[in-house]
C-alpha positions as MATLAB code, in Angstrom:
seq = 'XXXXXXXXXXXXXXXXXXXXXXXXXXXXXXXXXXXXXXXXXXXXXXXXXXXXXXXXXXXXXXXXXXXXXXXXXXXXXXXXXXXXXXXXXXXXXXXXXXXXXXXXXXXXXXXXXXXXXXXXXXXXXXXXXXXXXXXXXXXXXXXXXXXXXXXXXXXXXXXXXXXXXXXXXXXXXXXXXXXXXXXXXXXXXXXXXXXXXXXXXXXXXXXXXXXXXXXXXXXXXXXXXXXXXXXXXXXXXXXXXXXXXXXXXXXXXXXXXXXXXXXXXXXXXXXXXXXXXXXXXXXXXXXX';
ca = [
      21.223   15.337   -8.039;
      22.972   16.210   -4.773;
      24.675   13.830   -2.312;
      21.717   14.229    0.050;
      19.161   13.468   -2.660;
      21.059   10.366   -3.763;
      21.415    9.114   -0.175;
      17.668    9.538    0.276;
      17.035    7.594   -2.937;
      19.146    4.673   -1.673;
      17.541    4.820    1.795;
      14.023    4.609    0.366;
      15.014    1.712   -1.903;
      16.281   -0.141    1.167;
      13.008    0.632    3.001;
      14.852    2.174    5.961;
      13.994    5.159    8.104;
      16.571    7.905    8.652;
      17.665    6.561   12.041;
      18.305    3.063   10.662;
      20.153    4.440    7.645;
      22.359    6.903    9.596;
      23.125    4.191   12.212;
      24.668    6.608   14.716;
      27.411    7.584   12.263;
      25.808   11.011   12.358;
      22.752   11.948   14.402;
      19.351   11.379   12.878;
      18.580   15.120   13.033;
      21.872   16.003   11.313;
      21.325   13.307    8.659;
      17.822   14.646    7.999;
      19.360   18.019    7.116;
      21.923   16.313    4.856;
      19.064   14.842    2.810;
      17.500   18.295    2.613;
      20.837   19.831    1.517;
      20.916   22.047    4.619;
      24.034   20.375    6.068;
      27.010   18.871    4.259;
      28.385   15.503    5.240;
      32.126   14.900    5.583;
      33.866   12.484    3.222;
      34.722   10.134    6.119;
      31.120   10.008    7.373;
      29.788    9.530    3.844;
      32.085    6.542    3.276;
      31.000    5.022    6.619;
      27.331    5.489    5.662;
      27.855    3.829    2.299;
      29.738    0.901    3.849;
      27.153    0.414    6.609;
      24.305    0.301    4.085;
      26.166   -1.933    1.604;
      26.242    0.719   -1.115;
      29.232    0.281   -3.468;
      31.284    3.476   -3.287;
      32.167    3.377   -6.990;
      28.529    2.976   -8.034;
      27.415    5.800   -5.744;
      29.864    8.334   -7.165;
      29.314    7.225  -10.770;
      25.574    7.683  -10.327;
      26.115   11.023   -8.629;
      28.269   12.237  -11.520;
      25.913   10.973  -14.245;
      22.814   12.388  -12.592;
      24.490   15.725  -12.004;
      25.537   15.966  -15.663;
      22.083   14.899  -16.844;
      20.469   17.515  -14.640;
      22.656   20.182  -16.229;
      21.819   18.855  -19.709;
      18.131   19.084  -18.859;
      18.549   22.732  -17.860;
      20.390   23.543  -21.080;
      17.844   21.674  -23.226;
      14.992   23.515  -21.506;
      16.592   26.848  -22.423;
      17.173   25.615  -25.965;
      13.433   24.841  -26.230;
      12.634   28.336  -24.931;
      14.816   29.897  -27.620;
      13.218   27.789  -30.358;
       9.715   28.856  -29.284;
      10.749   32.507  -28.928;
      12.114   32.419  -32.465;
       8.571   31.954  -33.799;
       6.885   34.606  -31.659;
       6.413   38.378  -31.618;
       9.418   40.410  -30.417;
      11.606   37.331  -30.897;
      14.839   39.334  -30.701;
      13.996   40.825  -27.296;
      12.830   37.463  -25.962;
      15.977   35.651  -27.088;
      18.143   38.341  -25.480;
      16.335   37.771  -22.173;
      16.894   34.030  -22.460;
      20.591   34.724  -23.051;
      20.682   36.618  -19.731;
      19.301   33.491  -18.040;
      21.862   31.307  -19.825;
      24.769   33.461  -18.612;
      23.637   32.879  -15.004;
      23.088   29.150  -15.449;
      25.164   27.055  -13.023;
      26.408   24.362  -15.402;
      29.740   23.069  -16.717;
      31.693   25.595  -18.794;
      31.519   23.469  -21.963;
      27.738   23.198  -21.733;
      27.339   26.904  -21.040;
      29.644   27.932  -23.885;
      27.754   25.700  -26.311;
      24.407   27.099  -25.148;
      25.612   30.690  -25.519;
      26.993   29.937  -28.989;
      23.625   28.559  -30.093;
      21.724   31.516  -28.608;
      24.090   33.918  -30.370;
      23.363   31.943  -33.521;
      19.639   32.573  -33.141;
      20.314   36.289  -32.624;
      22.539   36.259  -35.697;
      19.824   34.535  -37.757;
      17.526   37.505  -37.110;
      19.776   39.656  -39.307;
      18.703   40.282  -42.898;
      21.490   42.544  -44.144;
      24.686   40.631  -45.102;
      26.675   43.765  -44.210;
      25.808   43.177  -40.545;
      26.627   39.435  -40.527;
      29.131   38.186  -37.956;
      31.024   35.751  -40.178;
      33.320   34.672  -37.338;
      30.263   33.533  -35.351;
      28.752   31.844  -38.390;
      31.965   29.898  -39.002;
      32.061   28.846  -35.350;
      28.538   27.469  -35.651;
      29.394   25.608  -38.858;
      32.465   24.146  -37.177;
      30.398   23.171  -34.141;
      27.867   21.293  -36.263;
      30.608   19.637  -38.341;
      32.569   18.449  -35.283;
      29.619   16.786  -33.552;
      30.486   13.078  -33.744;
      27.220   11.672  -35.115;
      23.715   12.615  -36.161;
      21.977   12.404  -32.799;
      18.863   14.368  -31.784;
      20.879   17.324  -30.506;
      23.048   17.667  -33.606;
      20.032   17.429  -35.913;
      18.162   20.061  -33.862;
      21.081   22.479  -34.018;
      21.485   21.938  -37.763;
      17.726   22.397  -38.362;
      17.904   25.905  -36.920;
      21.020   26.941  -38.828;
      20.632   25.506  -42.328;
      21.076   29.016  -43.733;
      24.759   28.845  -42.753;
      25.128   26.689  -45.873;
      23.975   27.226  -49.445;
      21.141   25.157  -50.883;
      23.345   22.657  -52.742;
      25.468   22.032  -49.630;
      22.319   21.459  -47.576;
      21.038   18.928  -50.108;
      24.262   16.947  -49.699;
      24.073   17.160  -45.911;
      20.474   15.880  -45.993;
      21.593   12.887  -48.059;
      24.243   12.104  -45.434;
      21.668   12.450  -42.636;
      19.177   10.113  -44.334;
      21.914    7.490  -44.853;
      23.004    7.765  -41.210;
      19.422    7.467  -39.928;
      18.831    4.344  -42.009;
      21.566    2.670  -39.949;
      20.730    4.205  -36.574;
      17.416    5.835  -35.721;
      17.339    8.647  -33.184;
      14.646   10.154  -30.977;
      12.313   12.665  -32.708;
      14.007   12.064  -36.065;
      10.905   12.480  -38.271;
       9.943   15.727  -36.527;
      13.424   17.200  -36.915;
      13.772   15.946  -40.499;
      10.537   17.746  -41.360;
      11.960   20.967  -39.892;
      15.232   20.572  -41.814;
      13.468   19.856  -45.120;
      11.125   22.827  -44.763;
      13.939   25.248  -43.969;
      15.994   24.000  -46.913;
      12.951   24.073  -49.231;
      12.450   27.737  -48.413;
      16.099   28.319  -49.237;
      15.713   26.455  -52.556;
      12.808   28.688  -53.596;
      14.798   31.787  -52.636;
      17.721   30.559  -54.755;
      15.328   29.709  -57.641;
      16.196   26.010  -57.662;
      12.695   24.569  -57.978;
      13.625   21.396  -59.854;
      16.200   20.396  -57.229;
      13.753   21.260  -54.428;
      11.184   18.768  -55.760;
      13.380   15.905  -54.544;
      13.146   17.248  -51.002;
       9.346   17.406  -51.285;
       9.301   13.729  -52.312;
      11.473   12.910  -49.290;
       9.135   14.843  -47.005;
       6.135   12.879  -48.294;
       7.785    9.673  -47.097;
       7.777   10.837  -43.462;
       5.015    9.678  -41.133;
       2.366   12.359  -40.578;
       1.373   12.221  -36.914;
      -1.163   14.785  -35.619;
       1.619   16.823  -34.012;
       3.407   17.016  -37.388;
       0.397   18.478  -39.200;
       1.922   21.967  -39.438;
       5.049   20.517  -41.038;
       2.999   18.574  -43.595;
       0.906   21.660  -44.342;
       4.071   23.671  -44.967;
       5.374   20.929  -47.261;
       2.178   21.269  -49.311;
       2.586   25.064  -49.340;
       6.069   24.818  -50.878;
       4.935   22.093  -53.287;
       2.068   24.258  -54.585;
       4.277   27.349  -54.864;
       6.850   25.440  -56.911;
       4.053   23.981  -59.081;
       2.774   27.510  -59.778;
       6.250   28.568  -60.879;
       6.092   25.760  -63.420;
       2.578   25.946  -64.884;
       1.167   29.297  -63.630;
      -2.178   27.703  -62.709;
      -4.108   29.861  -60.253;
      -5.328   26.835  -58.279;
      -1.833   26.478  -56.820;
      -1.873   30.034  -55.501;
      -5.361   29.488  -54.044;
      -4.099   26.492  -52.067;
      -1.131   28.508  -50.798;
      -3.433   31.311  -49.711;
      -5.709   28.880  -47.840;
      -2.720   27.487  -45.963;
      -1.596   31.018  -45.073;
      -5.077   31.796  -43.755;
      -4.986   28.662  -41.608;
      -2.063   30.062  -39.618;
      -4.309   32.902  -38.476;
      -7.135   30.505  -37.577;
      -4.714   28.143  -35.846;
      -3.324   30.787  -33.495;
      -0.007   31.413  -35.276;
      -0.515   34.933  -36.700;
       3.144   35.992  -36.351;
       4.368   32.947  -38.252;
       1.590   33.517  -40.792;
       2.679   37.121  -41.418;
       6.263   36.040  -42.049;
       5.147   33.317  -44.458;
       2.823   35.767  -46.251;
       5.783   38.105  -46.795;
       7.749   35.172  -48.212;
       4.813   34.185  -50.444;
       4.347   37.701  -51.844;
       8.066   38.019  -52.513;
       8.617   34.636  -54.194;
       5.286   33.685  -55.779;
       6.547   34.981  -59.114;
       9.665   33.121  -60.184;
];
């Protein structure tokens, strides 16, 4: 929020027109352009305006600073959402690179920009399949970033959900235990949604590492989460992994049939790219 926008907000709250609010300190026409961010107001005139309209100077600048920071956070979070969506679409690598170009040009605080660029680079890094091409310096930076975040808030959980493969399966199981304990004491926004995402990513890792028995505990945890309509995909994926693990154990064809039905549903539900990736995973890991 700019100075002009905040002045306008206070003026409207006080039910004053521009002439009453500017009070001859600056002309009404000049003040109008200040609200529109066409003209800048001097520090002396701003202080006179605040005093005349009984607006505490400290409160005004605190609100200005908070709103400005929040606005920047909103921009960064919007880009983060774009990257997450691009990661599940066709040509994800090209799309994420374009989003990185936008992030470089973003007019936000250096710390916010550096964090955003680190996360985007992490998504680009996660597209790599060959360990010979891994950027281990970047991967360690991401692990350090996640570790140093002070508590399990929505942002930290979201970042971790996308980069669980930085850790091995056993480490992720321990991290999930810590997260569940922390969330029992302090709930956070979107926690069930993000927990679903974390569990599914770690379950896939457990199957890849052939640790079915340990993975069953994560399935039980996932079944305890509330299934809202918007979480249906997550619950369907939980069933997919549960049936695949069950097939590894008893080799009953009914488990494979259920997996195949779920894979088909991705095509019907408008997620063919995601479905193709999961079909590749299924064909590779259906035999233990």
